[in-house]
C-alpha positions in Angstrom: 4.5 14.5 -20.1 4.8 13.5 -16.5 7.3 10.9 -15.5 5.7 8.0 -13.5 6.8 7.7 -9.9 7.4 4.5 -7.9 4.9 4.2 -5.1 6.2 3.6 -1.6 6.2 0.1 -0.1 5.5 -1.1 3.5 5.6 -4.6 4.8 5.6 -6.0 1.3 2.6 -3.9 0.2 2.6 -1.1 -2.3 1.0 2.0 -0.7 -1.3 4.0 -2.9 -2.3 7.2 -1.0 -4.4 8.4 -3.9 -6.6 5.3 -4.0 -6.3 4.8 -0.2 -5.2 1.1 -0.4 -2.4 -1.3 0.2 -1.7 -3.8 -2.7 0.4 -6.9 -2.8 1.2 -8.9 -5.9 1.8 -12.6 -5.7 3.6 -13.3 -9.1 3.8 -17.0 -8.4 0.1 -17.5 -8.0 -1.0 -14.6 -10.2 -2.9 -13.0 -7.4 -3.3 -9.3 -6.3 -4.5 -8.5 -2.8 -6.2 -5.1 -2.2 -6.6 -3.8 1.3 -8.6 -0.5 1.7 -7.3 1.9 4.3 -10.7 2.0 6.0 -10.8 -1.8 6.5 -9.8 -3.3 9.9 -6.5 -4.7 8.4 -6.0 -1.5 6.5 -6.3 0.7 9.6 -3.7 -1.5 11.4 -1.3 -1.3 8.4 -1.9 2.4 8.0 -1.1 3.1 11.7 2.3 1.3 11.3 3.0 3.1 8.1 2.1 6.5 9.6 4.7 6.0 12.2 7.5 5.8 9.6 6.3 8.4 7.2 8.4 11.5 7.1 6.8 14.7 8.4 
């Protein structure tokens, strides 16, 4: 049985490299925001995230 791993976070978003998306959960309003890497906002976030990723 594989142990679940915590996904990385960037600017308040959870980064899911497998699904290629950023996700943010707003617990107060019970809302989840999904941003695909290939969207305009996703590309902007991904560029910033790529700058801090270890090589």
